[in-house]
N, CA, C and O atoms as a GROMACS GRO file, in nm:
protein
  472
    1MET      N    1   1.023   0.817   0.843
    1MET     CA    2   0.911   0.884   0.912
    1MET      C    3   0.848   0.965   0.826
    1MET      O    4   0.725   0.966   0.837
    2LEU      N    5   0.902   1.040   0.734
    2LEU     CA    6   0.842   1.182   0.676
    2LEU      C    7   0.804   1.100   0.551
    2LEU      O    8   0.692   1.127   0.508
    3ARG      N    9   0.878   0.997   0.477
    3ARG     CA   10   0.820   0.963   0.376
    3ARG      C   11   0.685   0.870   0.370
    3ARG      O   12   0.606   0.859   0.277
    4LEU      N   13   0.683   0.810   0.495
    4LEU     CA   14   0.560   0.738   0.542
    4LEU      C   15   0.446   0.838   0.551
    4LEU      O   16   0.338   0.812   0.497
    5VAL      N   17   0.465   0.950   0.618
    5VAL     CA   18   0.363   1.038   0.629
    5VAL      C   19   0.296   1.098   0.498
    5VAL      O   20   0.177   1.122   0.479
    6ARG      N   21   0.424   1.118   0.398
    6ARG     CA   22   0.373   1.190   0.270
    6ARG      C   23   0.318   1.069   0.195
    6ARG      O   24   0.223   1.096   0.123
    7PHE      N   25   0.356   0.949   0.196
    7PHE     CA   26   0.259   0.842   0.158
    7PHE      C   27   0.107   0.862   0.193
    7PHE      O   28   0.018   0.885   0.111
    8VAL      N   29   0.093   0.848   0.332
    8VAL     CA   30  -0.035   0.862   0.372
    8VAL      C   31  -0.122   0.955   0.302
    8VAL      O   32  -0.225   0.933   0.237
    9LEU      N   33  -0.045   1.091   0.335
    9LEU     CA   34  -0.123   1.209   0.264
    9LEU      C   35  -0.135   1.203   0.101
    9LEU      O   36  -0.227   1.247   0.032
   10GLU      N   37  -0.042   1.152   0.068
   10GLU     CA   38  -0.038   1.118  -0.094
   10GLU      C   39  -0.165   1.031  -0.143
   10GLU      O   40  -0.231   1.047  -0.246
   11VAL      N   41  -0.180   0.946  -0.055
   11VAL     CA   42  -0.287   0.848  -0.098
   11VAL      C   43  -0.432   0.894  -0.084
   11VAL      O   44  -0.520   0.860  -0.163
   12ALA      N   45  -0.448   0.973   0.020
   12ALA     CA   46  -0.568   1.044   0.068
   12ALA      C   47  -0.589   1.156  -0.019
   12ALA      O   48  -0.707   1.192  -0.023
   13GLY      N   49  -0.501   1.226  -0.097
   13GLY     CA   50  -0.527   1.318  -0.208
   13GLY      C   51  -0.584   1.273  -0.331
   13GLY      O   52  -0.589   1.150  -0.345
   14VAL      N   53  -0.632   1.352  -0.432
   14VAL     CA   54  -0.675   1.334  -0.548
   14VAL      C   55  -0.559   1.296  -0.641
   14VAL      O   56  -0.448   1.350  -0.645
   15ARG      N   57  -0.614   1.162  -0.737
   15ARG     CA   58  -0.527   1.135  -0.793
   15ARG      C   59  -0.596   1.122  -0.966
   15ARG      O   60  -0.716   1.110  -0.991
   16SER      N   61  -0.510   1.127  -1.044
   16SER     CA   62  -0.575   1.130  -1.202
   16SER      C   63  -0.629   0.965  -1.212
   16SER      O   64  -0.588   0.867  -1.151
   17ARG      N   65  -0.745   0.977  -1.320
   17ARG     CA   66  -0.806   0.871  -1.325
   17ARG      C   67  -0.718   0.762  -1.413
   17ARG      O   68  -0.756   0.645  -1.418
   18ARG      N   69  -0.594   0.808  -1.486
   18ARG     CA   70  -0.508   0.707  -1.560
   18ARG      C   71  -0.420   0.644  -1.435
   18ARG      O   72  -0.354   0.545  -1.464
   19ASP      N   73  -0.415   0.690  -1.304
   19ASP     CA   74  -0.337   0.600  -1.205
   19ASP      C   75  -0.416   0.460  -1.153
   19ASP      O   76  -0.369   0.370  -1.083
   20ASP      N   77  -0.574   0.472  -1.219
   20ASP     CA   78  -0.646   0.370  -1.170
   20ASP      C   79  -0.662   0.296  -1.292
   20ASP      O   80  -0.752   0.212  -1.286
   21LEU      N   81  -0.598   0.302  -1.404
   21LEU     CA   82  -0.642   0.194  -1.515
   21LEU      C   83  -0.547   0.074  -1.484
   21LEU      O   84  -0.429   0.088  -1.453
   22PRO      N   85  -0.610  -0.044  -1.495
   22PRO     CA   86  -0.555  -0.156  -1.447
   22PRO      C   87  -0.488  -0.206  -1.621
   22PRO      O   88  -0.556  -0.242  -1.717
   23VAL      N   89  -0.358  -0.195  -1.614
   23VAL     CA   90  -0.302  -0.237  -1.746
   23VAL      C   91  -0.178  -0.311  -1.725
   23VAL      O   92  -0.114  -0.319  -1.830
   24TYR      N   93  -0.111  -0.377  -1.609
   24TYR     CA   94   0.007  -0.442  -1.597
   24TYR      C   95  -0.058  -0.576  -1.547
   24TYR      O   96  -0.126  -0.588  -1.445
   25VAL      N   97  -0.020  -0.684  -1.645
   25VAL     CA   98  -0.029  -0.809  -1.616
   25VAL      C   99   0.076  -0.853  -1.515
   25VAL      O  100   0.183  -0.792  -1.511
   26ILE      N  101   0.051  -0.951  -1.437
   26ILE     CA  102   0.122  -0.985  -1.279
   26ILE      C  103   0.280  -0.986  -1.327
   26ILE      O  104   0.364  -0.920  -1.266
   27SER      N  105   0.310  -1.061  -1.433
   27SER     CA  106   0.459  -1.054  -1.456
   27SER      C  107   0.541  -0.917  -1.477
   27SER      O  108   0.651  -0.891  -1.428
   28VAL      N  109   0.456  -0.828  -1.566
   28VAL     CA  110   0.510  -0.709  -1.575
   28VAL      C  111   0.531  -0.650  -1.471
   28VAL      O  112   0.640  -0.598  -1.448
   29ALA      N  113   0.405  -0.646  -1.370
   29ALA     CA  114   0.379  -0.556  -1.262
   29ALA      C  115   0.521  -0.594  -1.141
   29ALA      O  116   0.587  -0.513  -1.075
   30ALA      N  117   0.531  -0.711  -1.144
   30ALA     CA  118   0.632  -0.785  -1.036
   30ALA      C  119   0.766  -0.722  -1.106
   30ALA      O  120   0.845  -0.659  -1.036
   31ASP      N  121   0.792  -0.742  -1.254
   31ASP     CA  122   0.933  -0.716  -1.277
   31ASP      C  123   0.989  -0.530  -1.283
   31ASP      O  124   1.102  -0.482  -1.279
   32LEU      N  125   0.828  -0.456  -1.297
   32LEU     CA  126   0.846  -0.306  -1.256
   32LEU      C  127   0.900  -0.289  -1.112
   32LEU      O  128   0.986  -0.206  -1.084
   33LEU      N  129   0.838  -0.378  -1.019
   33LEU     CA  130   0.834  -0.351  -0.876
   33LEU      C  131   0.966  -0.429  -0.828
   33LEU      O  132   0.995  -0.424  -0.708
   34GLY      N  133   1.043  -0.497  -0.911
   34GLY     CA  134   1.170  -0.590  -0.871
   34GLY      C  135   1.092  -0.712  -0.775
   34GLY      O  136   1.165  -0.753  -0.685
   35LEU      N  137   1.002  -0.754  -0.778
   35LEU     CA  138   0.939  -0.874  -0.700
   35LEU      C  139   0.919  -0.980  -0.782
   35LEU      O  140   0.912  -0.970  -0.905
   36HIS      N  141   0.906  -1.111  -0.703
   36HIS     CA  142   0.859  -1.215  -0.764
   36HIS      C  143   0.690  -1.210  -0.781
   36HIS      O  144   0.612  -1.164  -0.699
   37PRO      N  145   0.666  -1.255  -0.878
   37PRO     CA  146   0.499  -1.258  -0.899
   37PRO      C  147   0.422  -1.320  -0.768
   37PRO      O  148   0.315  -1.281  -0.722
   38ARG      N  149   0.506  -1.430  -0.719
   38ARG     CA  150   0.416  -1.486  -0.604
   38ARG      C  151   0.429  -1.376  -0.487
   38ARG      O  152   0.357  -1.382  -0.387
   39THR      N  153   0.525  -1.274  -0.504
   39THR     CA  154   0.489  -1.198  -0.376
   39THR      C  155   0.359  -1.108  -0.399
   39THR      O  156   0.279  -1.081  -0.310
   40LEU      N  157   0.350  -1.069  -0.521
   40LEU     CA  158   0.195  -0.997  -0.538
   40LEU      C  159   0.096  -1.084  -0.523
   40LEU      O  160  -0.009  -1.048  -0.471
   41ARG      N  161   0.115  -1.204  -0.564
   41ARG     CA  162  -0.028  -1.299  -0.514
   41ARG      C  163  -0.034  -1.314  -0.357
   41ARG      O  164  -0.147  -1.324  -0.308
   42ILE      N  165   0.079  -1.318  -0.270
   42ILE     CA  166   0.074  -1.304  -0.131
   42ILE      C  167  -0.017  -1.191  -0.095
   42ILE      O  168  -0.130  -1.201  -0.047
   43TYR      N  169   0.054  -1.075  -0.127
   43TYR     CA  170  -0.025  -0.948  -0.101
   43TYR      C  171  -0.175  -0.921  -0.116
   43TYR      O  172  -0.250  -0.852  -0.047
   44GLU      N  173  -0.193  -0.988  -0.213
   44GLU     CA  174  -0.335  -1.016  -0.252
   44GLU      C  175  -0.433  -1.104  -0.158
   44GLU      O  176  -0.546  -1.071  -0.123
   45GLU      N  177  -0.369  -1.218  -0.128
   45GLU     CA  178  -0.416  -1.305  -0.054
   45GLU      C  179  -0.438  -1.257   0.106
   45GLU      O  180  -0.528  -1.292   0.183
   46LYS      N  181  -0.319  -1.158   0.133
   46LYS     CA  182  -0.345  -1.116   0.253
   46LYS      C  183  -0.416  -0.997   0.275
   46LYS      O  184  -0.415  -0.939   0.384
   47GLY      N  185  -0.496  -0.949   0.145
   47GLY     CA  186  -0.600  -0.835   0.136
   47GLY      C  187  -0.529  -0.695   0.129
   47GLY      O  188  -0.598  -0.595   0.153
   48LEU      N  189  -0.396  -0.680   0.098
   48LEU     CA  190  -0.289  -0.582   0.092
   48LEU      C  191  -0.331  -0.513  -0.026
   48LEU      O  192  -0.345  -0.390  -0.022
   49VAL      N  193  -0.355  -0.581  -0.134
   49VAL     CA  194  -0.371  -0.519  -0.268
   49VAL      C  195  -0.468  -0.591  -0.338
   49VAL      O  196  -0.460  -0.713  -0.346
   50GLN      N  197  -0.591  -0.503  -0.410
   50GLN     CA  198  -0.673  -0.578  -0.518
   50GLN      C  199  -0.671  -0.546  -0.677
   50GLN      O  200  -0.735  -0.461  -0.740
   51PRO      N  201  -0.589  -0.629  -0.713
   51PRO     CA  202  -0.594  -0.593  -0.870
   51PRO      C  203  -0.719  -0.633  -0.906
   51PRO      O  204  -0.793  -0.708  -0.843
   52ALA      N  205  -0.745  -0.558  -1.046
   52ALA     CA  206  -0.861  -0.566  -1.121
   52ALA      C  207  -0.836  -0.717  -1.192
   52ALA      O  208  -0.731  -0.781  -1.182
   53ARG      N  209  -0.935  -0.751  -1.252
   53ARG     CA  210  -0.932  -0.900  -1.323
   53ARG      C  211  -1.002  -0.898  -1.454
   53ARG      O  212  -1.114  -0.847  -1.453
   54ARG      N  213  -0.964  -0.938  -1.549
   54ARG     CA  214  -1.018  -0.943  -1.678
   54ARG      C  215  -0.964  -1.058  -1.738
   54ARG      O  216  -0.844  -1.078  -1.758
   55ASN      N  217  -1.066  -1.139  -1.768
   55ASN     CA  218  -1.003  -1.290  -1.857
   55ASN      C  219  -0.941  -1.396  -1.759
   55ASN      O  220  -0.870  -1.484  -1.809
   56HIS      N  221  -0.964  -1.397  -1.608
   56HIS     CA  222  -0.909  -1.457  -1.517
   56HIS      C  223  -0.767  -1.431  -1.514
   56HIS      O  224  -0.690  -1.520  -1.479
   57GLN      N  225  -0.716  -1.290  -1.555
   57GLN     CA  226  -0.600  -1.236  -1.519
   57GLN      C  227  -0.574  -1.106  -1.429
   57GLN      O  228  -0.649  -1.011  -1.449
   58ARG      N  229  -0.482  -1.096  -1.340
   58ARG     CA  230  -0.488  -0.997  -1.265
   58ARG      C  231  -0.422  -0.892  -1.350
   58ARG      O  232  -0.328  -0.919  -1.425
   59LEU      N  233  -0.476  -0.761  -1.335
   59LEU     CA  234  -0.437  -0.656  -1.396
   59LEU      C  235  -0.395  -0.554  -1.295
   59LEU      O  236  -0.484  -0.540  -1.212
   60TYR      N  237  -0.295  -0.479  -1.274
   60TYR     CA  238  -0.256  -0.360  -1.197
   60TYR      C  239  -0.218  -0.242  -1.250
   60TYR      O  240  -0.142  -0.232  -1.346
   61SER      N  241  -0.268  -0.153  -1.192
   61SER     CA  242  -0.273   0.013  -1.192
   61SER      C  243  -0.168   0.046  -1.147
   61SER      O  244  -0.103  -0.023  -1.068
   62GLU      N  245  -0.125   0.188  -1.201
   62GLU     CA  246  -0.024   0.260  -1.122
   62GLU      C  247  -0.035   0.261  -0.976
   62GLU      O  248   0.050   0.229  -0.894
   63ARG      N  249  -0.178   0.312  -0.952
   63ARG     CA  250  -0.208   0.294  -0.807
   63ARG      C  251  -0.205   0.179  -0.704
   63ARG      O  252  -0.205   0.188  -0.582
   64ASP      N  253  -0.202   0.056  -0.792
   64ASP     CA  254  -0.157  -0.055  -0.728
   64ASP      C  255  -0.024  -0.062  -0.693
   64ASP      O  256   0.018  -0.092  -0.582
   65LEU      N  257   0.059  -0.026  -0.813
   65LEU     CA  258   0.218  -0.050  -0.778
   65LEU      C  259   0.271   0.049  -0.675
   65LEU      O  260   0.357   0.025  -0.590
   66GLU      N  261   0.206   0.163  -0.698
   66GLU     CA  262   0.238   0.223  -0.545
   66GLU      C  263   0.199   0.196  -0.420
   66GLU      O  264   0.259   0.238  -0.321
   67ARG      N  265   0.106   0.132  -0.414
   67ARG     CA  266   0.074   0.054  -0.301
   67ARG      C  267   0.188  -0.076  -0.258
   67ARG      O  268   0.239  -0.107  -0.150
   68VAL      N  269   0.198  -0.124  -0.372
   68VAL     CA  270   0.296  -0.228  -0.309
   68VAL      C  271   0.441  -0.152  -0.292
   68VAL      O  272   0.517  -0.199  -0.208
   69ARG      N  273   0.472  -0.068  -0.348
   69ARG     CA  274   0.595   0.006  -0.296
   69ARG      C  275   0.566   0.060  -0.177
   69ARG      O  276   0.662   0.088  -0.106
   70SER      N  277   0.469   0.080  -0.139
   70SER     CA  278   0.438   0.160   0.023
   70SER      C  279   0.480   0.024   0.105
   70SER      O  280   0.584   0.023   0.172
   71ILE      N  281   0.400  -0.084   0.098
   71ILE     CA  282   0.394  -0.215   0.162
   71ILE      C  283   0.552  -0.259   0.170
   71ILE      O  284   0.600  -0.304   0.274
   72ARG      N  285   0.616  -0.244   0.070
   72ARG     CA  286   0.761  -0.269   0.063
   72ARG      C  287   0.847  -0.218   0.184
   72ARG      O  288   0.912  -0.281   0.267
   73HIS      N  289   0.827  -0.082   0.166
   73HIS     CA  290   0.840   0.011   0.248
   73HIS      C  291   0.816   0.011   0.399
   73HIS      O  292   0.900   0.042   0.483
   74LEU      N  293   0.717  -0.018   0.418
   74LEU     CA  294   0.661  -0.049   0.553
   74LEU      C  295   0.735  -0.178   0.620
   74LEU      O  296   0.775  -0.184   0.737
   75THR      N  297   0.742  -0.255   0.547
   75THR     CA  298   0.775  -0.411   0.590
   75THR      C  299   0.919  -0.434   0.587
   75THR      O  300   0.969  -0.525   0.652
   76GLN      N  301   1.003  -0.339   0.500
   76GLN     CA  302   1.141  -0.355   0.487
   76GLN      C  303   1.225  -0.258   0.547
   76GLN      O  304   1.335  -0.288   0.593
   77GLU      N  305   1.175  -0.132   0.549
   77GLU     CA  306   1.241  -0.001   0.604
   77GLU      C  307   1.193   0.031   0.753
   77GLU      O  308   1.264   0.068   0.847
   78MET      N  309   1.041   0.007   0.753
   78MET     CA  310   0.994   0.016   0.919
   78MET      C  311   0.993  -0.100   0.988
   78MET      O  312   0.980  -0.101   1.110
   79GLY      N  313   1.004  -0.184   0.932
   79GLY     CA  314   1.008  -0.320   1.008
   79GLY      C  315   0.865  -0.378   1.059
   79GLY      O  316   0.863  -0.453   1.157
   80LEU      N  317   0.759  -0.346   1.000
   80LEU     CA  318   0.629  -0.412   1.026
   80LEU      C  319   0.624  -0.512   0.961
   80LEU      O  320   0.702  -0.541   0.871
   81ASN      N  321   0.512  -0.592   1.006
   81ASN     CA  322   0.486  -0.725   0.948
   81ASN      C  323   0.344  -0.704   0.852
   81ASN      O  324   0.266  -0.614   0.883
   82LEU      N  325   0.318  -0.782   0.746
   82LEU     CA  326   0.219  -0.785   0.701
   82LEU      C  327   0.100  -0.788   0.753
   82LEU      O  328   0.008  -0.746   0.682
   83ALA      N  329   0.078  -0.826   0.858
   83ALA     CA  330  -0.071  -0.792   0.951
   83ALA      C  331  -0.060  -0.677   1.003
   83ALA      O  332  -0.169  -0.626   1.029
   84GLY      N  333   0.058  -0.594   1.036
   84GLY     CA  334   0.073  -0.448   1.078
   84GLY      C  335   0.027  -0.380   0.973
   84GLY      O  336  -0.080  -0.319   0.978
   85VAL      N  337   0.103  -0.385   0.867
   85VAL     CA  338   0.062  -0.318   0.730
   85VAL      C  339  -0.090  -0.334   0.698
   85VAL      O  340  -0.149  -0.233   0.658
   86ARG      N  341  -0.150  -0.438   0.710
   86ARG     CA  342  -0.284  -0.443   0.685
   86ARG      C  343  -0.356  -0.363   0.761
   86ARG      O  344  -0.449  -0.305   0.706
   87VAL      N  345  -0.335  -0.342   0.888
   87VAL     CA  346  -0.423  -0.267   0.981
   87VAL      C  347  -0.386  -0.099   0.959
   87VAL      O  348  -0.462  -0.003   0.953
   88LEU      N  349  -0.263  -0.107   0.953
   88LEU     CA  350  -0.256   0.049   0.908
   88LEU      C  351  -0.303   0.086   0.797
   88LEU      O  352  -0.336   0.204   0.779
   89MET      N  353  -0.315  -0.010   0.699
   89MET     CA  354  -0.389   0.066   0.580
   89MET      C  355  -0.522   0.066   0.603
   89MET      O  356  -0.586   0.160   0.556
   90GLU      N  357  -0.594  -0.045   0.683
   90GLU     CA  358  -0.744  -0.009   0.714
   90GLU      C  359  -0.775   0.111   0.788
   90GLU      O  360  -0.875   0.181   0.772
   91ILE      N  361  -0.681   0.128   0.871
   91ILE     CA  362  -0.700   0.259   0.974
   91ILE      C  363  -0.702   0.377   0.847
   91ILE      O  364  -0.805   0.443   0.834
   92HIS      N  365  -0.597   0.398   0.764
   92HIS     CA  366  -0.589   0.476   0.684
   92HIS      C  367  -0.717   0.506   0.595
   92HIS      O  368  -0.764   0.618   0.577
   93GLU      N  369  -0.769   0.372   0.535
   93GLU     CA  370  -0.894   0.360   0.452
   93GLU      C  371  -1.021   0.443   0.513
   93GLU      O  372  -1.106   0.507   0.451
   94ARG      N  373  -1.009   0.421   0.658
   94ARG     CA  374  -1.132   0.457   0.731
   94ARG      C  375  -1.139   0.590   0.749
   94ARG      O  376  -1.242   0.657   0.743
   95MET      N  377  -0.998   0.643   0.778
   95MET     CA  378  -0.979   0.798   0.802
   95MET      C  379  -0.991   0.870   0.685
   95MET      O  380  -1.039   0.983   0.694
   96GLU      N  381  -0.951   0.819   0.554
   96GLU     CA  382  -0.951   0.886   0.444
   96GLU      C  383  -1.114   0.912   0.393
   96GLU      O  384  -1.148   1.015   0.334
   97LEU      N  385  -1.193   0.817   0.422
   97LEU     CA  386  -1.342   0.833   0.422
   97LEU      C  387  -1.414   0.927   0.515
   97LEU      O  388  -1.522   0.979   0.488
   98ARG      N  389  -1.345   0.946   0.629
   98ARG     CA  390  -1.370   1.066   0.702
   98ARG      C  391  -1.294   1.175   0.656
   98ARG      O  392  -1.336   1.285   0.694
   99GLY      N  393  -1.206   1.175   0.594
   99GLY     CA  394  -1.140   1.318   0.569
   99GLY      C  395  -1.016   1.337   0.676
   99GLY      O  396  -0.940   1.430   0.651
  100SER      N  397  -0.994   1.275   0.770
  100SER     CA  398  -0.886   1.309   0.859
  100SER      C  399  -0.766   1.267   0.862
  100SER      O  400  -0.733   1.169   0.928
  101LYS      N  401  -0.679   1.342   0.786
  101LYS     CA  402  -0.531   1.285   0.766
  101LYS      C  403  -0.451   1.338   0.906
  101LYS      O  404  -0.347   1.283   0.943
  102ASP      N  405  -0.490   1.411   0.953
  102ASP     CA  406  -0.392   1.441   1.105
  102ASP      C  407  -0.389   1.279   1.170
  102ASP      O  408  -0.285   1.215   1.184
  103VAL      N  409  -0.526   1.230   1.206
  103VAL     CA  410  -0.535   1.109   1.255
  103VAL      C  411  -0.457   0.997   1.210
  103VAL      O  412  -0.404   0.915   1.284
  104VAL      N  413  -0.452   0.998   1.051
  104VAL     CA  414  -0.362   0.888   1.032
  104VAL      C  415  -0.225   0.903   1.049
  104VAL      O  416  -0.160   0.802   1.076
  105SER      N  417  -0.155   1.039   1.035
  105SER     CA  418  -0.035   1.078   1.070
  105SER      C  419   0.002   1.034   1.230
  105SER      O  420   0.095   0.957   1.257
  106TRP      N  421  -0.077   1.088   1.319
  106TRP     CA  422  -0.072   1.036   1.442
  106TRP      C  423  -0.019   0.886   1.490
  106TRP      O  424   0.072   0.848   1.565
  107VAL      N  425  -0.140   0.805   1.398
  107VAL     CA  426  -0.116   0.672   1.424
  107VAL      C  427  -0.016   0.610   1.353
  107VAL      O  428   0.025   0.500   1.390
  108VAL      N  429   0.038   0.677   1.236
  108VAL     CA  430   0.172   0.630   1.198
  108VAL      C  431   0.248   0.629   1.284
  108VAL      O  432   0.293   0.524   1.330
  109GLU      N  433   0.285   0.765   1.332
  109GLU     CA  434   0.385   0.803   1.428
  109GLU      C  435   0.413   0.723   1.536
  109GLU      O  436   0.529   0.687   1.557
  110ARG      N  437   0.303   0.686   1.621
  110ARG     CA  438   0.267   0.605   1.747
  110ARG      C  439   0.335   0.459   1.691
  110ARG      O  440   0.440   0.416   1.738
  111THR      N  441   0.273   0.402   1.603
  111THR     CA  442   0.324   0.285   1.552
  111THR      C  443   0.469   0.277   1.551
  111THR      O  444   0.535   0.189   1.606
  112VAL      N  445   0.511   0.370   1.488
  112VAL     CA  446   0.667   0.352   1.453
  112VAL      C  447   0.749   0.364   1.577
  112VAL      O  448   0.853   0.302   1.598
  113ARG      N  449   0.690   0.454   1.660
  113ARG     CA  450   0.766   0.478   1.784
  113ARG      C  451   0.739   0.347   1.878
  113ARG      O  452   0.827   0.325   1.962
  114ARG      N  453   0.664   0.286   1.874
  114ARG     CA  454   0.636   0.178   1.955
  114ARG      C  455   0.716   0.052   1.908
  114ARG      O  456   0.746  -0.044   1.978
  115ARG      N  457   0.742   0.070   1.778
  115ARG     CA  458   0.836  -0.050   1.685
  115ARG      C  459   0.978  -0.009   1.763
  115ARG      O  460   1.044  -0.102   1.811
  116ARG      N  461   1.016   0.099   1.774
  116ARG     CA  462   1.164   0.150   1.804
  116ARG      C  463   1.191   0.142   1.945
  116ARG      O  464   1.307   0.136   1.987
  117VAL      N  465   1.068   0.142   2.040
  117VAL     CA  466   1.099   0.127   2.173
  117VAL      C  467   1.110  -0.020   2.200
  117VAL      O  468   1.029  -0.102   2.157
  118PRO      N  469   1.267  -0.061   2.306
  118PRO     CA  470   1.263  -0.186   2.333
  118PRO      C  471   1.211  -0.227   2.441
  118PRO      O  472   1.208  -0.348   2.466
   0.00000   0.00000   0.00000
């Protein structure tokens, strides 16, 4: 739970421009993440990650890779499905625009608690 809250707070924080540079082609990004390239394509199809494109080639930034790591954490360790991850990330992005980190943390806690209650 603490890791998830840290992720939400970190994403809402200021990052360096270098984190946004799209430098990794899909095969390299998949290799760095320990995933199959098809998984990255599925995440893109589901609207979970939007890599840059140059010459019809997907290019992933460090921020994209961190987002994929967070998606994996939410699905594999927290038990959310991809639709749930998408909703959570949409809420986070809306709250980020409003600058409300506390609300995001509250939503995350409630979501996780609901998943644990039989």
